[in-house]
MIGU-166458 format. One line per 2 residues: number of its first residue (from 0); their letters; for each residue x, y, z of C-alpha. Coordinates in nm, 2 decimals, padded with zeros to 4 digits. Layout:
NUM) a) X,Y,Z; ...
***
This chain:
0) ms) -00.01,-00.01,00.02; 00.26,00.23,00.08
2) ll) 00.44,00.16,-00.26; 00.11,00.24,-00.43
4) kq) 00.06,00.61,-00.27; 00.47,00.66,-00.36
6) ns) 00.42,00.62,-00.69; 00.07,00.79,-00.67
8) sk) 00.25,01.07,-00.55; 00.51,01.06,-00.81
10) vi) 00.21,01.08,-01.05; 00.09,01.35,-00.91
12) il) 00.40,01.61,-00.86; 00.50,01.52,-01.22
14) ii) 00.17,01.65,-01.33; 00.18,01.93,-01.12
16) fs) 00.54,02.05,-01.27; 00.40,01.93,-01.63
18) gl) 00.11,02.16,-01.54; 00.31,02.47,-01.45
20) fl) 00.52,02.40,-01.75; 00.25,02.40,-01.99
22) vg) 00.11,02.68,-01.82; 00.38,02.89,-01.83
24) in) 00.50,02.86,-02.19; 00.18,02.92,-02.31
26) ty) 00.15,03.24,-02.10; 00.52,03.38,-02.08
28) qd) 00.43,03.65,-02.39; 00.10,03.82,-02.19
30) yg) 00.35,03.96,-01.95; 00.48,04.31,-01.97
32) is) 00.85,04.47,-02.00; 00.96,04.57,-01.57
34) vd) 01.16,04.85,-01.55; 01.50,04.69,-01.51
36) ek) 01.49,04.46,-01.78; 01.61,04.72,-02.08
38) fq) 01.95,04.79,-01.86; 01.99,04.35,-01.77
40) rs) 01.97,04.32,-02.13; 02.21,04.61,-02.18
42) ng) 02.43,04.41,-01.87; 02.41,04.10,-02.06
44) ff) 02.57,04.23,-02.40; 02.81,04.45,-02.21
46) wl) 02.96,04.13,-02.03; 02.93,03.89,-02.39
48) dy) 03.16,04.17,-02.62; 03.40,04.21,-02.30
50) ll) 03.44,03.81,-02.32; 03.47,03.83,-02.68
52) sy) 03.73,04.08,-02.70; 03.93,03.77,-02.57
54) tn) 03.87,03.55,-02.85; 03.95,03.62,-03.29
56) ln) 03.54,03.61,-03.34; 03.55,03.93,-03.48
58) dl) 03.23,03.91,-03.68; 03.03,03.80,-03.31
60) kn) 03.20,04.10,-03.18; 03.09,04.37,-03.40
62) lv) 02.72,04.20,-03.38; 02.68,04.22,-03.01
64) sq) 02.91,04.56,-03.01; 02.62,04.70,-03.23
66) kl) 02.31,04.54,-03.03; 02.48,04.74,-02.70
68) id) 02.47,05.05,-02.89; 02.11,05.01,-03.03
70) ie) 02.01,04.92,-02.68; 02.11,05.25,-02.50
72) df) 01.86,05.54,-02.46; 01.89,05.89,-02.29
74) tl) 01.75,05.74,-01.92; 01.94,05.42,-01.93
76) ad) 02.20,05.37,-01.62; 02.58,05.31,-01.83
78) vs) 02.63,04.93,-01.75; 03.02,05.04,-01.73
80) kf) 02.94,05.24,-01.43; 02.72,04.93,-01.27
82) ki) 02.96,04.65,-01.30; 02.87,04.48,-01.05
84) yg) 02.54,04.27,-01.14; 02.66,03.89,-01.21
86) il) 02.59,03.72,-01.56; 02.46,03.38,-01.52
88) fd) 02.09,03.53,-01.63; 02.17,03.78,-01.87
90) lp) 02.49,03.71,-02.08; 02.32,03.37,-02.18
92) aa) 02.02,03.54,-02.26; 02.24,03.82,-02.48
94) ll) 02.40,03.50,-02.63; 02.06,03.33,-02.73
96) ev) 01.93,03.65,-02.88; 02.24,03.67,-03.08
98) ll) 02.23,03.30,-03.18; 01.88,03.29,-03.28
100) kl) 01.86,03.60,-03.46; 01.63,03.78,-03.27
102) ed) 01.59,04.14,-03.40; 01.22,04.25,-03.30
104) tk) 01.20,04.37,-02.95; 00.88,04.18,-02.88
106) di) 01.06,03.85,-02.96; 01.36,03.94,-02.76
108) yn) 01.19,04.03,-02.44; 00.98,03.72,-02.49
110) lr) 01.26,03.47,-02.51; 01.39,03.67,-02.20
112) hl) 01.01,03.60,-02.03; 01.07,03.24,-02.10
114) ln) 01.41,03.17,-01.98; 01.30,03.39,-01.68
116) fl) 01.04,03.11,-01.61; 01.31,02.82,-01.68
118) yf) 01.54,02.93,-01.41; 01.25,02.93,-01.16
120) fv) 01.06,02.64,-01.26; 01.37,02.45,-01.23
122) gs) 01.44,02.63,-00.87; 01.09,02.49,-00.77
124) if) 01.17,02.08,-00.87; 01.48,02.14,-00.61
126) fy) 01.26,02.32,-00.37; 00.98,02.00,-00.40
128) ki) 01.33,01.81,-00.35; 01.44,01.97,-00.01
130) li) 01.08,01.96,00.08; 01.05,01.55,-00.01
132) nr) 01.40,01.49,00.17; 01.20,01.61,00.48
134) fn) 00.85,01.50,00.48; 00.62,01.26,00.35
136) sf) 00.49,01.28,00.00; 00.16,01.46,00.06
138) is) 00.29,01.73,00.30; 00.61,01.75,00.05
140) li) 00.32,01.82,-00.25; 00.11,02.05,-00.06
142) gt) 00.42,02.27,00.05; 00.51,02.27,-00.29
144) lf) 00.16,02.37,-00.42; 00.18,02.69,-00.14
146) fl) 00.52,02.77,-00.32; 00.40,02.81,-00.67
148) ss) 00.09,02.93,-00.61; 00.21,03.26,-00.40
150) pr) 00.08,03.55,-00.66; 00.35,03.80,-00.65
152) iy) 00.62,03.50,-00.67; 00.47,03.35,-00.95
154) ge) 00.40,03.66,-01.15; 00.73,03.80,-01.10
156) sf) 00.86,03.48,-01.22; 00.85,03.56,-01.54
158) yn) 01.06,03.95,-01.57; 01.24,03.97,-01.24
160) sk) 01.56,03.83,-01.34; 01.72,03.93,-01.07
162) di) 01.52,03.85,-00.73; 01.33,03.53,-00.89
164) if) 01.68,03.38,-01.04; 01.82,03.43,-00.72
166) ls) 01.57,03.23,-00.53; 01.58,03.00,-00.78
168) fl) 01.96,02.96,-00.76; 01.89,02.94,-00.36
170) ci) 01.70,02.64,-00.40; 01.91,02.47,-00.57
172) ai) 02.21,02.54,-00.34; 02.00,02.45,00.01
174) fy) 01.92,02.14,-00.17; 02.29,02.03,-00.18
176) cf) 02.35,02.21,00.13; 02.16,01.96,00.30
178) qf) 02.25,01.68,00.06; 02.63,01.73,00.21
180) lk) 02.47,01.78,00.57; 02.34,01.41,00.53
182) kk) 02.61,01.21,00.34; 02.95,01.45,00.35
184) gv) 02.98,01.37,00.01; 03.26,01.57,-00.22
186) yn) 02.99,01.56,-00.53; 02.74,01.73,-00.33
188) li) 03.02,01.98,-00.19; 03.12,02.08,-00.52
190) lf) 02.74,02.15,-00.66; 02.70,02.32,-00.34
192) sf) 03.02,02.56,-00.40; 02.89,02.62,-00.75
194) ft) 02.54,02.73,-00.65; 02.67,02.91,-00.38
196) aa) 02.87,03.16,-00.61; 02.57,03.16,-00.86
198) ci) 02.37,03.28,-00.57; 02.65,03.58,-00.43
200) qt) 02.70,03.66,-00.81; 02.29,03.74,-00.85
202) rv) 02.26,03.90,-00.54; 02.55,04.01,-00.28
204) ig) 02.32,03.90,00.01; 02.38,03.58,-00.13
206) if) 02.73,03.60,00.09; 02.51,03.45,00.38
208) lp) 02.52,03.10,00.33; 02.88,03.02,00.32
210) fs) 02.88,03.23,00.71; 02.57,03.05,00.79
212) fl) 02.73,02.71,00.63; 03.01,02.80,00.87
214) if) 02.86,02.87,01.23; 02.66,02.55,01.15
216) yi) 02.99,02.36,01.12; 03.11,02.50,01.46
218) fa) 02.74,02.40,01.60; 02.81,02.10,01.49
220) ii) 03.18,02.05,01.64; 03.08,02.18,01.96
222) sd) 02.81,01.90,01.98; 03.03,01.61,01.87
224) kk) 03.39,01.66,01.86; 03.44,01.35,01.57
226) ei) 03.33,01.67,01.33; 03.64,01.81,01.32
228) tf) 03.73,01.53,01.11; 03.54,01.70,00.82
230) is) 03.74,02.03,00.85; 03.93,01.94,00.50
232) ky) 03.56,01.93,00.32; 03.44,02.25,00.46
234) lf) 03.80,02.47,00.35; 03.72,02.28,00.01
236) yf) 03.36,02.44,00.01; 03.52,02.78,00.11
238) gm) 03.78,02.73,-00.19; 03.55,02.59,-00.46
240) tf) 03.30,02.86,-00.37; 03.59,03.14,-00.45
242) lf) 03.69,02.97,-00.74; 03.31,02.91,-00.91
244) lf) 03.24,03.31,-00.80; 03.55,03.41,-00.98
246) lf) 03.50,03.27,-01.33; 03.15,03.34,-01.32
248) wp) 03.17,03.71,-01.23; 03.41,03.90,-01.50
250) yl) 03.46,04.19,-01.26; 03.62,04.02,-01.02
252) wg) 03.90,03.92,-01.28; 04.12,04.22,-01.25
254) np) 04.14,04.23,-00.85; 03.92,03.97,-00.71
256) vq) 03.94,04.05,-00.31; 03.94,04.44,-00.37
258) nl) 03.66,04.44,-00.62; 03.45,04.24,-00.40
260) ln) 03.54,04.45,-00.17; 03.41,04.74,-00.34
262) if) 03.11,04.56,-00.43; 03.02,04.58,-00.04
264) sn) 03.15,04.92,00.04; 02.97,05.09,-00.25
266) ls) 02.63,04.91,-00.17; 02.50,05.22,00.02
268) sl) 02.56,05.45,-00.24; 02.30,05.26,-00.46
270) tp) 02.03,05.36,-00.27; 01.85,05.61,-00.45
272) di) 01.73,05.99,-00.34; 01.36,05.93,-00.37
274) ki) 01.03,05.91,-00.19; 00.87,05.62,-00.16
276) ff) 00.48,05.62,-00.09; 00.40,05.36,00.22
278) ng) 00.11,05.30,00.42; -00.04,05.66,00.30
280) kf) 00.26,05.87,00.33; 00.58,05.97,00.14
282) id) 00.90,05.83,00.26; 01.24,05.92,00.17
284) as) 01.40,05.61,00.07; 01.70,05.63,00.30
286) ym) 01.51,05.64,00.63; 01.24,05.31,00.56
288) py) 01.04,05.22,00.89; 01.12,04.92,01.07
290) ey) 00.78,04.80,00.97; 00.83,04.85,00.62
292) lp) 00.93,04.48,00.50; 00.73,04.25,00.74
294) tw) 00.44,04.48,00.67; 00.46,04.41,00.27
296) mi) 00.58,04.05,00.33; 00.22,04.01,00.53
298) is) 00.00,04.21,00.28; 00.13,04.07,-00.07
300) sp) 00.15,03.71,00.05; -00.12,03.49,00.11
302) ii) -00.31,03.49,00.44; -00.25,03.15,00.53
304) ns) 00.11,03.21,00.43; 00.19,03.40,00.72
306) il) -00.06,03.19,00.97; 00.10,02.87,00.88
308) fi) 00.46,03.05,00.90; 00.41,03.24,01.25
310) sg) 00.29,02.91,01.39; 00.57,02.71,01.25
312) si) 00.80,02.96,01.40; 00.67,02.95,01.72
314) ll) 00.68,02.59,01.74; 01.06,02.59,01.61
316) fs) 01.17,02.83,01.85; 01.00,02.68,02.13
318) rl) 01.23,02.30,02.00; 01.56,02.52,01.98
320) fk) 01.46,02.68,02.37; 01.40,02.31,02.49
322) rl) 01.77,02.24,02.35; 01.94,02.56,02.52
324) it) 01.78,02.47,02.85; 01.88,02.09,02.83
326) fe) 02.20,02.10,03.02; 02.22,01.72,03.13
328) nl) 02.45,01.65,02.82; 02.68,01.88,02.86
330) ky) 02.91,01.65,03.16; 02.93,01.41,02.86
332) nk) 03.06,01.70,02.66; 02.79,01.66,02.44
334) fd) 02.57,02.02,02.34; 02.29,01.92,02.09
336) lw) 02.10,02.18,01.89; 01.93,01.92,01.69
338) rs) 01.92,01.56,01.71; 01.90,01.44,01.36
340) vs) 01.97,01.60,01.00; 01.60,01.64,01.00
342) eq) 01.67,01.87,01.29; 01.95,02.03,01.19
344) kd) 01.76,02.16,00.79; 01.49,02.31,01.04
346) lf) 01.72,02.49,01.26; 01.94,02.61,00.94
348) il) 01.62,02.77,00.76; 01.48,02.91,01.10
350) in) 01.80,03.10,01.20; 01.87,03.18,00.89
352) fy) 01.55,03.37,00.77; 01.54,03.56,01.10
354) li) 01.91,03.65,01.10; 01.87,03.81,00.74
356) ll) 01.55,03.98,00.88; 01.74,04.13,01.20
358) il) 02.00,04.21,00.98; 01.81,04.43,00.70
360) is) 01.60,04.56,00.95; 01.87,04.68,01.19
362) fn) 02.07,04.82,00.98; 01.86,04.99,00.81
364) it) 01.95,04.86,00.45; 01.73,05.01,00.17
366) li) 01.44,04.78,00.04; 01.21,04.93,-00.22
368) ns) 00.93,04.82,-00.44; 00.78,04.59,-00.16
370) wr) 01.01,04.31,-00.06; 01.12,04.22,-00.40
372) yv) 01.46,04.21,-00.33; 01.43,03.96,-00.06
374) ff) 01.18,03.73,-00.24; 01.42,03.48,-00.15
376) lh) 01.28,03.48,00.17; 01.00,03.27,00.03
378) if) 01.19,02.99,00.03; 01.17,02.99,00.42
380) vi) 00.83,03.08,00.48; 00.70,02.78,00.28
382) yi) 00.96,02.54,00.44; 00.86,02.66,00.80
384) st) 00.51,02.64,00.74; 00.54,02.25,00.59
386) ff) 00.69,02.20,00.92; 00.37,02.32,01.09
388) ih) 00.17,02.15,00.83; 00.38,01.84,00.90
390) yl) 00.36,01.86,01.29; -00.04,01.89,01.29
392) ft) -00.06,01.59,01.08; 00.12,01.37,01.34
394) kf) -00.09,01.52,01.65; -00.41,01.45,01.47
396) kd) -00.51,01.10,01.53; -00.88,01.12,01.41
398) kk) -00.96,01.04,01.00; -01.20,01.34,01.01
400) ki) -00.96,01.56,01.14; -00.71,01.44,00.91
402) fg) -00.92,01.45,00.60; -01.09,01.78,00.75
404) fk) -00.74,01.96,00.74; -00.62,01.79,00.42
406) fl) -00.94,01.98,00.26; -00.91,02.33,00.38
408) li) -00.52,02.31,00.26; -00.64,02.24,-00.06
410) sf) -00.94,02.48,-00.05; -00.64,02.75,-00.01
412) if) -00.41,02.63,-00.23; -00.71,02.66,-00.48
414) ln) -00.78,03.00,-00.34; -00.43,03.13,-00.43
416) ly) -00.47,02.99,-00.78; -00.81,03.19,-00.85
418) ki) -00.61,03.49,-00.74; -00.34,03.39,-00.98
420) ns) -00.62,03.35,-01.28; -00.79,03.68,-01.15
422) yh) -00.49,03.89,-01.15; -00.33,03.76,-01.49
424) pf) -00.10,03.89,-01.62; -00.06,04.12,-01.31
426) qg) -00.01,03.91,-01.02; 00.34,04.04,-00.94
428) ly) 00.08,04.32,-00.78; -00.10,04.10,-00.60
430) fn) -00.25,04.22,-00.24; -00.47,03.98,-00.02
432) sl) -00.76,04.06,00.14; -00.60,04.21,00.49
434) ls) -00.64,04.55,00.35; -00.96,04.70,00.30
436) sk) -01.05,04.80,-00.11; -00.96,05.19,00.00
438) yk) -00.65,05.06,00.21; -00.51,04.89,-00.08
440) nn) -00.47,05.20,-00.26; -00.21,05.38,00.02
442) fe) 00.07,05.18,-00.09; 00.28,05.17,-00.41
444) id) 00.12,04.92,-00.67; 00.34,04.89,-01.01
446) hs) 00.67,04.99,-00.91; 00.79,04.79,-01.15
448) si) 00.63,04.95,-01.45; 00.44,04.61,-01.59
450) sg) 00.14,04.79,-01.66; 00.27,04.98,-01.95
452) kd) 00.23,04.73,-02.21; -00.13,04.66,-02.14
454) al) -00.22,05.07,-02.12; -00.02,05.11,-02.45
456) nw) -00.22,04.87,-02.62; -00.55,04.99,-02.50
458) iv) -00.47,05.33,-02.63; -00.40,05.21,-02.95
460) nn) -00.67,04.97,-02.97; -00.92,05.25,-02.91
462) ed) -00.77,05.54,-03.13; -00.98,05.63,-03.44
464) sd) -00.72,05.87,-03.59; -00.44,05.74,-03.81
466) kk) -00.19,05.97,-03.69; 00.09,05.91,-03.43
468) ik) -00.06,05.87,-03.12; 00.13,06.15,-02.87
470) ig) 00.10,05.97,-02.53; 00.23,06.14,-02.19
472) ta) 00.39,05.99,-01.89; 00.26,06.11,-01.54
474) sw) 00.48,05.89,-01.39; 00.81,05.78,-01.27
476) sp) 00.81,05.47,-01.47; 00.95,05.51,-01.80
478) ly) 00.65,05.41,-02.02; 00.85,05.41,-02.32
480) rn) 01.02,05.07,-02.27; 00.73,04.89,-02.26
482) id) 00.68,04.97,-02.65; 00.93,04.69,-02.68
484) gl) 00.67,04.43,-02.60; 00.41,04.55,-02.86
486) ek) 00.41,04.44,-03.21; 00.58,04.66,-03.48
488) ek) 00.27,04.79,-03.63; 00.17,04.90,-03.28
490) re) 00.52,05.06,-03.20; 00.51,05.29,-03.54
492) li) 00.21,05.46,-03.38; 00.29,05.58,-03.05
494) nf) 00.48,05.91,-03.04; 00.57,05.94,-02.67
496) vg) 00.58,06.29,-02.51; 00.71,06.27,-02.16
498) qn) 00.58,06.53,-01.95; 00.51,06.78,-02.24
500) ys) 00.12,06.71,-02.17; 00.08,07.04,-02.40
502) da) 00.19,06.78,-02.69; 00.01,06.50,-02.56
504) ky) -00.38,06.35,-02.64; -00.31,06.08,-02.37
506) iy) -00.18,06.09,-02.06; -00.10,05.75,-01.85
508) tn) -00.06,05.74,-01.53; 00.01,05.41,-01.25
510) ni) 00.06,05.66,-00.96; 00.43,05.60,-00.92
512) se) 00.64,05.90,-00.81; 01.00,05.96,-00.68
514) vd) 00.88,06.29,-00.51; 00.64,06.38,-00.26
516) kt) 00.28,06.43,-00.44; 00.15,06.60,-00.18
518) kd) 00.38,06.87,-00.20; 00.54,06.83,-00.55
520) kk) 00.29,06.91,-00.85; 00.51,06.73,-01.11
522) yd) 00.27,06.44,-01.21; -00.06,06.66,-01.18
524) ip) -00.28,06.61,-01.47; -00.39,06.92,-01.63
526) kd) -00.74,07.04,-01.58; -00.80,07.00,-01.98
528) fk) -00.72,06.59,-01.98; -01.05,06.39,-01.87
530) qi) -01.01,06.05,-01.71; -01.11,05.80,-02.00
532) ys) -01.01,05.44,-01.86; -00.89,05.32,-01.51
534) fm) -00.78,04.95,-01.49; -00.84,04.77,-01.14
536) id) -00.82,04.46,-01.03; -00.94,04.36,-00.66
538) dl) -01.00,04.74,-00.63; -00.62,04.78,-00.67
540) vi) -00.59,05.07,-00.96; -00.33,04.96,-01.15
542) ye) -00.28,05.22,-01.40; -00.52,05.51,-01.57
544) iy) -00.54,05.70,-01.92; -00.65,06.04,-01.98
546) kr) -00.75,06.21,-02.27; -00.73,06.58,-02.38
548) k) -01.09,06.70,-02.37
***
């Protein structure tokens, strides 16, 4: 019977991932172009051009150099001045663009969205593997579905080529970390090193992984002196991580140690001098309130995630506290923070989540655009939530209670899937029902500017004249970048006039501002324009279109 259940679980997980894959490859073309994508495309060609300078492939180099020139525009940051960004997504995407001979920008960004999704798809498989090596089949399936059905994470998986890619690499890195803790094999250690380096070059905050790994090794030695015999493998891990990091990151090639230190020392200088709309107020980006990150995580994730996560955290901290106050083993020179590899995994996830959260809040590290920069914490949230589900199933003895709990969990998953469908293709702007309809619009909604493609399509489709359509932008978001996601025929009909509203026939706004709109009138809509369209989901005002009277 157990073998039958195991085979059934394999079939179900195969159906889940097959379904995810089919949905992804049939919808990746629906998404708008986020504010960062053009820079990331430029970043890929910058480093591809750099690598080709070491070869004799002159024709290819000339093509890449021209691509780099064609991407530039007057608002796009110069990549040569921002060399700290990694290449493990951008460079392969640039190379594929060249090899596939893509010229139309719509095809180019669709390719990037497809690749973005595929990275996430692979990362999700490894998240399932993390769970199945810790919990039983049904609980792992439920945990994986909660991981996949979080609307914000799912939506961003198509166009967020930094934070979602980092999340995906981290899933793989943690899997091989846990495999090493279980078997202490060199193969797992090399792969853990490989993906640790992939994490760090994608987002520098990935540096927490080797430090955490070292701290847990120290804990292991305290618990069991025999662990000291593995010190050579741990040293091997750090050496291989640095080697892979050097190979993956051309920025380090000139002076590895100094350039790595420069990255950390320059992080504070990347803080933009802008205002952020949070909880109904415009706040300086350099002085965000302590509650900024926790608030965003709670209001833009399914409510059930927060309930399960908080409950699981309390349970794990309770177990940790019991371990800390149990001193009778000390006389035997043994101090156990965990009593199995499974408990060690749980503690690794728990400590890392709260340590990262504490560091981010305590040092007031600048976080803008919701909790996007720390989407990787989704891994920890769902793991701890899954742990609590596992705990409840061990406590339930009545079959009716077990069935009722299973039904409840599956109902929440279907609710998440319903939200994913109803928000499509704006799942990345999801808010849960904790906020009232009026209160939802007290936060920045479309900071990534993904609504621009939909807005431009609406304007073109509803314009009667054959003349060029002059469109103004009452927003900090660079609307014109979304024109690259339209068909060529539509692109040729549009003429952007920015804030020169006197020249505009239409004005677009997604209510994103880098200034305090209560004091600065920069984005005020002129009185001779009338609102003709407001696109809303769940009472969220995504964007508005105004037309000259």
